C-alpha positions in Angstrom: 84.2 128.7 163.7 85.1 126.9 160.5 84.5 123.5 162.1 81.0 124.6 163.1 80.3 125.8 159.5 81.5 122.5 158.2 79.2 120.6 160.6 76.3 122.8 159.6 76.8 121.9 155.9 77.6 125.4 154.6 80.6 127.7 154.7 81.6 131.3 153.8 83.2 131.1 150.3 84.8 134.5 150.8 85.2 135.8 154.4 83.3 139.1 154.8 80.9 138.4 151.9 77.2 137.9 152.4 77.2 134.4 150.8 77.6 130.9 152.3 77.9 127.9 150.0 76.2 124.6 150.6 78.4 121.6 151.4 77.8 118.3 153.1 77.0 118.4 156.8 79.2 116.2 159.0 76.6 115.6 161.7 72.9 114.5 161.6 71.7 117.7 163.1 72.8 120.8 165.1 71.3 123.9 166.7 73.3 127.1 167.1 72.1 129.9 169.4 72.8 133.2 167.6 74.0 136.4 169.4 70.6 138.1 169.0 68.8 135.1 170.6 67.6 133.4 167.4 68.5 129.8 166.6 70.0 128.4 163.4 68.8 124.7 163.2 70.3 122.2 160.7 68.5 118.9 160.2 69.1 116.0 157.8 67.1 113.2 156.2 69.0 110.1 155.1 72.2 111.2 156.8 75.0 108.6 157.4 78.7 108.5 157.2 78.3 107.1 153.7 75.6 109.5 152.5 77.9 112.5 151.7 75.9 113.8 148.7 73.3 116.5 149.0 70.2 115.4 147.1 68.2 118.6 148.1 68.5 121.4 150.6 65.7 123.5 152.1 65.8 126.9 153.9 62.8 127.5 156.1 60.9 124.9 154.1 61.7 126.3 150.7 63.8 124.1 148.4 67.0 125.9 147.4 67.7 126.0 143.6 71.1 127.5 144.2 73.9 126.2 146.5 74.1 129.7 148.1 72.5 130.9 151.4 72.8 134.6 152.2 73.7 135.9 155.7 70.5 138.1 155.5 68.4 134.9 155.2 69.8 133.3 158.4 71.0 136.1 160.6 67.8 136.2 162.8 67.5 132.4 162.9 66.6 129.8 160.3 66.0 126.1 159.6 68.3 124.5 157.0 67.3 120.9 156.0 69.4 118.6 153.9 68.2 115.4 152.1 71.3 113.2 151.8 72.2 110.4 149.4 74.9 107.7 149.2 75.2 108.3 145.4 76.0 111.4 143.5 72.9 113.2 142.3 72.1 116.0 139.9 70.3 118.4 142.2 69.8 121.2 139.8 71.8 123.8 141.8 72.8 126.8 139.6 75.4 129.3 140.6 74.2 132.9 140.8 75.2 135.3 138.1 78.8 136.4 138.5 80.1 133.2 140.1 
C-alpha cells in the first residue's frame, strides 16, 4: 500500500488520520479502482525521472494551496493532477493550522 501511495504522489502522514500529504509521484500516471467502485486517477504534466519537484497540484481541477488532501475529498473517486519541474519552485503551499 505504501508503494502505491508513493506512486500516486501522496501519502498518509499519520496512519489513521484523515490527511494525506503531497509528495512527488514516481510514475507519469495511474488509476486506482476504489472499493466502492469509484476511481482515483493521478496524472502529471512535465513528468520525467529528472522532474522531481511539484510546481503545482490540482484536485478535481482546483489548484491546491496546501500540500494536504483529505480522505473525505478522494474517498468516492477523484482526479489528482501534478505539474512537475526539474528545478525547485516556490509553489505557495501552506501547512494547515496546527501542523
